[in-house]
C-alpha positions, -999 to +999 in steps of 0.1 A: +000+000+000+014+034-010+018+061+015-004+092+015+026+113+004+026+094-029-011+096-036-021+126-057-043+134-087-031+138-122-028+173-136-007+204-140-005+235-119-036+252-133-028+283-153+008+286-141+037+291-165+073+281-162+084+316-154+062+322-123+090+322-098+127+326-098+148+295-092+170+270-109+151+254-138+181+237-153+163+203-155+177+177-178+163+145-192+182+113-193+176+080-211+156+051-198+168+015-197+138-008-188+144-040-168+119-069-168+104-091-140+088-083-107+102-054-088+098-048-050+095-013-035+110-015+000+113+010+028+146+005+046+166+021+074+184+042+048+154+051+026+133+038-003+148+012-026+136-009-056+148-045-057+146-072-083+134-106-071+170-117-076+181-092-050+197-065-072+190-029-062+176-013-093+171+020-073+196+023-044+182+031-010+178+068-002+154+096+007+124+099-016+088+089-025+072+066-050+047+081-074+011+069-073+015+051-106+046+032-093+066+043-124+094+063-107+110+071-074+114+109-067+148+111-050+161+141-030+196+148-019+205+180+000+239+195-007+251+229+006+217+245+009+204+231-024+182+201-031+190+178-060+158+163-073+159+132-095+131+112-111+144+076-112+127+050-134+117+020-113+124-005-140+157+008-153+169+026-122+183+054-143+174+091-140+147+103-163+152+139-153+171+159-128+167+194-113+183+216-086+161+235-061+172+262-037+170+253+000+168+222+022+136+203+010+120+169+013+097+153-013+062+147+001+036+143-027+035+136-064+011+134-093+006+098-105+027+103-136+055+119-116+054+151-136+046+172-105+062+169-071+055+188-039+083+194-015+084+210+019+107+220+048+118+187+063+097+174+092+127+173+115+147+144+130+125+113+132+095+133+119+069+122+094+041+137+075+018+127+104+042+136+132+064+165+122+086+185+146+076+220+155+082+250+132+066+284+128+070+287+090+070+263+061+085+265+026+064+247+000+078+241-035+061+225-066+085+212-092+086+192-124+112+178-148+122+214-157+128+225-121+110+248-098+075+260-108+060+275-076+075+285-043+053+295-013+064+307+021+036+305+046+032+309+084+025+276+102+035+240+102+023+225+069+028+191+053+018+184+017-006+155+013-019+155-023-025+176-054-060+185-065-073+169-097-066+200-118-032+206-101-043+241-091-044+233-054-021+215-030-039+198+000-018+202+032-020+191+068-019+223+089-005+214+123-016+233+155-001+249+174+028+251+149+057+250+174+044+220+194+017+204+173-009+181+190-037+183+163-041+193+126-067+202+100-068+197+062-065+229+042-057+239+006-030+260-008-041+279-040-010+276-062-021+306-083-026+330-053-001+313-029-028+315-002-042+290+023-079+283+018-104+263+038-118+230+025-154+226+012-181+205+028-195+175+010-223+198-001-196+219-018-200+249+004-170+266+021-164+256+057-169+287+078-142+300+102-141+280+134-158+250+119-127+235+103-122+199+115-093+195+138-079+160+142-058+145+170-042+111+172-024+090+146-031+088+108-025+052+098-025+040+062-040+057+031-053+043-001-061+062-033-092+055-055-081+067-089-116+062-105-134+083-079-103+105-072-107+100-035-080+096-009-090+075+021-069+078+052-075+057+084-072+075+117-073+059+152-074+072+188-089+107+183-095+122+218-119+152+219-123+150+181-154+167+165-162+164+128-170+195+107-206+182+104-209+182+142-194+216+146-218+231+121-247+215+139-236+229+172-223+197+188-208+203+223-173+193+234-190+167+257-202+147+227-190+111+226-154+105+216-146+092+181-121+064+184-115+057+147-127+069+113-118+071+076-110+106+064-122+109+028-106+137+007-120+145-028-092+156-050-117+165-078-143+184-058-121+196-029-143+184+000-135+162+030-158+139+049-153+114+077-167+079+079-170+070+116-161+034+125-180+016+153-165-003+182-141-020+185-122+001+160-099+025+177-102+009+211-070-011+207-035-001+196-032+018+163-009-010+149-038-034+150-056-015+122-052-013+085-072-002+054-074-017+020-091-009-014-098-037-039-081-034-074-114-027-091-123+000-064-156-018-055-146-027-020-131-006+008-123-023+041-108-015+075-094-043+096-089-046+134-070-077+142-072-075+179-109-085+178-109-100+142-133-074+128-137-061+092-157-030+085-169-028+049-174+008+036-194+019+006-169+041-013-198+059-030-222+064-001-194+067+024-210+047+051-203+014+069-224-013+052-213-044+070-193-058+099-178-093+096-158-113+121-129-138+118-108-157+142-081-132+153-045-140+143-021-150+171-006-115+170+030-108+182+054-080+171+048-061+139+019-040+125-013-052+108-012-052+070-042-057+047-045-060+009-071-073-015-062-102-038-074-100-075-103-123-066-116-098-040-105-119-011-090-099+017-055-108+028-046-098+064-014-102+083-006-095+120+024-108+139+037-138+120+003-150+107-012-144+073-049-150+065-070-150+033-106-142+041-137-150+020-157-119+011-184-126+037-159-134+066-159-167+085-134-194+077-100-183+064-069-198+049-041-191+074-004-198+077+027-185+095+057-167+081+092-171+096+092-136+112+068-107+118+051-095+086+061-061+075+039-054+045+020-074+018+019-072-020-004-097-037+007-108-072-018-101-101-018-138-109-039-144-078-018-173-066+011-156-049+018-129-023+050-111-014+055-107+023+080-083+039+099-100+068+130-093+088+157-086+063+139-102+033+109-102+010+094-137+007+071-149-021+045-174-007+019-195-023-013-177-012-034-207-004-008-230+014+018-205+026+046-225+008+077-204+003+083-199-034+113-175-033+132-153-010+148-119-018+174-104+006+164-069+018+189-057+045+174-032+069+138-037+056+112-017+075+083-024+052+074-038+018+056-009+001+046-021-033+050-046-062+058-035-098+050-062-123 
């Protein structure tokens, strides 16, 4: 499953020309040398890497993000107050383009084809898009293969999340208070005016001042629905959280707490909406939760492995339609992972155990891996699944769990994706 930072809508920066801002636009294109076979996108202790199933590093490990189409890795390297930006082809491992930007920047969000990338002031040591360090001002830069296109300096602690469908807006997480954040809200940066703007409600009206939704807790996984142009992000443990719809209706701070929900962001229509999840979601550790979207986009599911519960969400109606139960996995170290197989059966992993569930819940195929599972990537053939483990990515027969192949991946933190 790709990170939220890699999930953005296709488009260009609406109405903006190459000469909008000063900056180094000496981008240069380089040849591509494709490589065949399955490729594994792996997050390691030293950054993102792309490995062949034979263990060769097509893209060496380093700071960067994978674009939403899984066609290239956007690599950043900071040198003497400048950021070298490179678009690396995932199949050939060579640079398709390079550009130099002024300042110390980190890549956060891309358009699916990799033509646009949003960068920002780094989140700080150990910081992430969901847990940045404190800062009072943020530099945001939008670049492409020609170099810098837009530079915005704004007050506040901002983290890019996605581009709008037209490319004219950049959705950001606005952390509050900026110097010591404990909550955040989703806002838009208008790339033509360089101003922060509030989101719209699902009825497409502007959210009035004071009614913007502020979220606490931990954002978990995100999945992007390209057909609907919706970004679904799972959040858990939200103390004192009130949705925009509740604030507009005059809900009081004493209202029941929301323990988990799916934040839905429309990249096409620029609204946000939360789908509340019932108990037991959010009552256990965040690491027991995961979200998955089926390849056809017809099924959206959230899994809680502590209780063995699946919540099915209608991605059109944005409501929970069904809860199903399964025998919980044995657990152990490692976070829950969930992905849909091509046949719409849900694959779930927690601890060392991997399960394949029938669509209606109930009995499941289950087997154990050698170590804690750190990410899943089903193969399109429907018969195999790649499993991230300690120091390796292992291909298993999906039904029996039989080990088919093993790829060394030193320092593996998580298996992020499979490129076939």
